[in-house]
C-alpha positions in Angstrom: 109.2 103.4 70.6 106.4 101.6 68.4 102.8 102.2 68.3 102.5 99.4 71.2 105.5 100.7 73.1 105.4 104.1 74.8 107.3 106.1 77.3 105.1 106.9 80.4 106.0 109.5 82.9 104.2 111.2 86.1 102.5 113.5 83.8 100.8 110.8 81.3 100.5 108.0 83.4 96.9 108.5 84.3 96.2 109.0 80.3 98.4 106.1 79.2 98.0 103.6 82.0 95.3 103.9 84.1 92.6 105.4 81.4 94.3 103.2 78.6 94.1 99.9 80.6 90.1 100.2 80.4 90.6 99.1 76.8 93.4 96.8 76.8 95.8 95.7 79.3 98.9 97.9 80.1 102.2 96.4 81.2 104.2 98.9 82.9 108.0 98.4 82.8 109.6 100.6 85.6 113.4 100.5 84.4 116.4 102.7 84.6 119.5 103.2 82.1 122.1 101.7 84.5 120.2 98.7 85.3 121.7 95.6 83.6 118.7 93.2 84.3 116.4 95.9 83.0 118.4 95.8 79.6 118.1 92.0 79.2 114.2 92.1 79.9 113.5 95.0 77.8 114.1 93.2 74.3 111.7 90.5 75.4 108.9 92.9 76.6 109.1 94.9 73.1 109.4 91.8 71.1 106.1 90.5 72.6 104.5 93.7 72.6 105.1 93.9 68.6 104.1 90.1 68.3 100.6 90.6 70.3 100.1 93.7 67.9 98.1 95.7 70.1 96.3 93.2 72.6 98.3 94.9 75.1 100.4 98.2 75.7 103.9 98.1 77.0 104.4 101.4 78.9 108.2 102.2 80.0 108.8 104.2 83.1 112.4 105.7 83.5 112.2 105.2 87.6 115.1 107.5 88.4 113.2 110.4 86.4 109.9 109.3 88.1 111.0 108.6 91.8 107.6 109.7 93.2 105.6 107.5 90.5 107.8 104.6 91.1 107.3 105.1 95.3 103.6 105.3 94.8 103.4 102.0 93.1 105.6 100.4 95.4 108.6 99.8 93.6 111.5 98.6 95.6 113.7 97.0 93.1 113.9 96.9 89.0 113.0 96.0 86.7 109.8 95.9 88.0 106.6 94.9 85.7 103.3 95.6 87.0 100.1 94.9 84.7 96.8 97.3 84.8 93.6 96.2 83.8 90.8 98.8 84.5 92.8 101.1 86.2 94.0 98.7 88.9 97.2 96.5 89.4 96.3 92.8 88.6 99.6 91.1 88.4 103.2 92.0 88.5 106.9 90.3 88.8 110.3 91.6 89.5 113.7 90.6 87.6 114.4 89.8 84.0 112.3 86.8 83.8 113.3 84.3 80.5 110.6 85.1 77.5 108.5 81.7 78.2 107.7 83.2 81.7 106.8 86.6 80.2 104.7 85.2 77.8 102.9 83.3 80.3 102.5 86.3 82.4 100.9 88.2 79.4 98.5 85.3 78.5 97.1 85.4 82.0 96.1 89.0 81.3 94.5 88.7 77.8 90.7 88.3 77.9 89.5 84.7 76.9 87.6 84.4 73.5 84.5 84.3 75.2 85.3 87.5 77.3 86.4 89.1 73.8 83.2 87.9 72.3 81.1 89.3 75.4 82.8 92.7 75.0 82.0 92.9 71.3 78.4 92.0 72.1 77.9 95.1 74.8 79.8 97.4 72.0 76.9 96.4 69.6 74.3 96.8 72.3 75.7 100.6 73.3 75.6 101.0 69.3 71.9 100.3 69.6 71.9 96.7 67.9 70.4 94.6 70.8 69.8 91.7 68.7 73.3 91.3 67.6 74.4 91.6 70.9 72.4 88.9 72.1 73.6 86.5 69.6 77.2 87.1 70.4 76.5 86.6 74.0 74.8 83.3 73.6 77.9 82.2 71.5 80.3 83.6 74.5 77.9 81.5 77.0 78.7 78.3 74.8 82.5 78.9 74.8 82.7 79.8 78.6 79.8 78.6 80.7 81.8 79.7 83.9 81.9 83.7 82.8 79.5 85.1 85.4 79.3 88.3 83.3 77.7 87.1 80.7 74.4 86.0 82.1 74.0 89.4 83.7 74.6 91.3 80.3 72.5 88.7 78.6 69.6 89.9 81.1 70.3 93.8 80.1 69.7 93.0 76.6 66.6 90.8 76.9 65.0 93.5 78.7 66.1 95.9 76.1 64.4 93.6 73.3 61.2 93.5 75.3 61.8 89.8 76.1 60.6 90.3 79.7 59.8 86.7 80.6 63.0 85.5 79.2 65.0 88.0 81.2 63.0 87.0 84.4 63.8 83.5 84.1 67.4 84.1 83.3 67.6 86.6 86.4 65.9 83.8 88.4 68.6 81.5 87.8 71.3 83.5 89.1 73.1 82.5 92.3 72.2 84.3 95.5 75.4 86.5 95.9 75.2 87.5 92.2 71.4 88.7 92.9 72.7 91.3 95.4 75.1 92.9 93.1 74.3 96.5 92.5 73.7 96.1 88.7 71.6 93.1 89.1 69.5 94.9 91.6 69.2 97.6 89.3 68.2 95.2 86.5 65.7 93.6 88.5 64.0 97.1 89.2 63.9 97.3 85.4 62.4 94.1 85.1 59.7 94.9 87.9 58.8 98.1 85.9 58.6 96.1 82.5 56.1 93.9 83.9 53.9 96.7 84.9 54.3 98.2 81.3 53.3 94.6 79.6 49.7 95.8 78.3 50.4 99.6 78.6 49.9 101.5 75.3 53.1 102.2 73.1 55.4 105.3 73.2 53.7 107.1 70.1 50.4 106.6 71.8 51.5 108.1 75.1 52.8 110.9 73.5 49.8 111.8 71.2 47.8 111.6 74.5 50.2 114.0 76.3 50.5 116.4 73.1 46.4 116.6 73.1 46.1 117.0 76.7 49.3 117.8 79.0 47.6 117.2 82.0 46.9 113.7 81.1 49.1 112.4 84.2 48.3 108.8 83.7 49.8 108.9 80.2 52.7 110.8 81.6 53.2 108.3 84.2 53.0 105.0 81.9 55.4 107.0 79.5 58.1 107.5 82.5 57.4 103.8 83.1 58.2 103.0 79.5 61.4 104.9 79.3 62.6 103.7 82.6 62.2 100.2 81.7 64.3 100.8 78.6 67.1 102.7 80.6 65.9 106.0 79.4 66.2 107.4 82.7 66.4 111.1 82.0 63.2 111.6 79.7 61.7 109.1 82.8 62.6 111.7 85.4 61.4 114.4 83.4 57.8 113.0 82.9 57.7 112.1 86.6 58.7 115.6 87.4 56.2 117.0 85.5 53.6 115.0 87.0 54.9 116.2 90.4 54.8 119.8 89.3 51.3 119.7 87.9 49.8 117.5 90.8 51.8 116.6 93.9 49.0 114.6 95.3 48.1 112.6 91.9 48.0 109.0 92.7 49.3 109.6 96.4 52.3 111.4 95.1 53.1 108.9 92.5 55.5 111.2 90.5 57.5 111.8 93.6 57.7 108.2 94.7 58.7 106.9 91.5 61.3 109.6 91.1 62.5 108.6 94.4 62.7 105.0 93.4 64.5 105.8 90.2 67.1 107.8 92.6 67.7 104.5 94.2 68.1 102.5 91.0 70.4 105.2 89.8 72.6 105.4 92.9 73.5 108.7 94.7 77.0 109.3 92.5 74.7 109.6 89.4 74.7 113.4 88.0 71.0 112.5 87.0 70.1 112.0 90.6 71.9 115.0 91.7 70.2 117.4 89.1 66.7 115.9 89.6 66.8 115.9 93.1 67.3 119.7 93.0 64.7 120.2 90.4 62.2 117.9 92.6 62.9 119.9 95.7 62.4 123.0 94.1 59.0 121.9 92.3 57.6 120.7 95.7 58.9 123.9 97.7 
């Protein structure tokens, strides 16, 4: 085995294939030692794995030794090759295909130059460099105007940069179906929050007001909105909880109401929602 070709089994499949395919495509070769077509296909797959040098990983599964795993993934004959991306099977073939056909199979799995650039951009964004992320997203959009995720990523980055008007204009250009996606709805909610903060004091000013007077609930509400507009949801919920604790009736229950709105934005599966829902219930009861 090489660093691009790994053995996988029932014990390691989740780590090697399901989780591994969230980084690069993982091509799983279900084979057996007695299978002549498997022996013909294996060198082709291994040669291409070395040639592509990490752009995909080849995981070999001995179907005789992992019969339950083969049955789980619907292997009825070998060799059976299944491609995983983001933990899901996206393509497959059976039999010992010639090298050009296997190469074409692999090429269909690999991200385009625009998609590669998009992923690099969002890595930059996660690392805190929104300006670099936006520049790369703009280049990705030029390379492939049909990539439907790039415009959504741009909206998120524009919001982080405080370029709310540009983000709103970009969101308005999305088609109706895309506007209904959960991620786009969340970004629209962030935009609405950001719009209310256009003329609000900055973070340092609001923090100073709260330090001087912990009961300055206006400052706490504004600071919560400022955090939420930049997707800093935990500190936002913390400030809103404090408002609800100190005066549950302040501005007609604004602390509780805005917490509930953020719960909807984050979704019921969020750990933050579970935790702060309990804290809110405790504070109000």
